[in-house]
C-alpha positions in Angstrom: 87.8 74.9 109.0 84.7 76.5 107.7 82.3 74.1 109.3 79.6 75.1 111.8 80.1 74.1 115.4 77.0 75.5 117.0 74.3 78.3 116.4 73.9 81.7 117.8 70.5 83.5 117.9 69.1 86.9 118.4 65.7 88.1 118.5 65.5 88.2 114.8 67.7 85.5 113.4 69.6 82.2 114.0 73.1 81.8 112.5 75.6 79.1 112.3 78.8 79.7 114.1 81.6 78.9 111.7 85.0 77.4 112.9 88.0 79.8 112.1 90.2 76.8 112.2 90.1 73.0 111.7 90.4 71.1 115.0 88.8 69.8 118.2 86.4 71.9 120.6 88.4 71.2 123.9 86.4 73.6 126.1 83.0 75.3 125.9 82.2 78.4 127.9 79.1 77.0 129.8 78.6 80.4 131.5 77.0 81.6 128.5 74.0 79.4 129.1 73.2 81.5 132.1 74.5 84.9 130.8 74.4 84.9 126.9 74.9 88.6 126.7 78.5 88.1 127.6 79.1 87.4 123.9 78.4 91.1 123.1 79.5 92.7 126.3 82.8 91.0 126.6 83.8 89.0 123.6 87.6 89.0 124.1 87.1 88.1 127.9 84.2 86.4 129.9 82.1 86.0 126.5 84.4 83.5 124.7 82.5 80.7 123.2 84.9 77.7 122.8 88.5 76.9 122.8 89.6 75.0 119.8 92.7 72.8 119.6 93.9 73.5 116.0 94.7 70.4 113.8 97.3 72.4 112.0 99.5 75.6 112.7 97.3 78.6 112.4 98.9 81.2 109.9 98.4 84.9 108.9 95.0 84.1 107.4 93.3 84.8 110.7 93.0 88.3 111.8 94.0 89.2 115.4 91.4 91.3 117.4 92.7 94.6 116.3 92.7 93.8 112.7 89.3 92.4 112.8 87.8 95.5 114.5 89.6 97.6 111.7 88.1 95.4 109.0 84.4 95.5 110.5 84.6 99.4 111.0 85.5 99.9 107.4 82.4 98.0 106.2 
């Protein structure tokens, strides 16, 4: 958990993608190579980045989509 598993770049910067849980990446969304804009346009649908098989049960420390949306709107 907390380790970079890739990078994402914009026109101004490059940032590490930080894994939200320890585990193994079991699938990568290769469609993003052709349509990277999907990450912004549909992050909870077609814009997913990777599926991670967690090495431990994931508890309440991770937010669901609604909680994450609330947290980011408050900042």
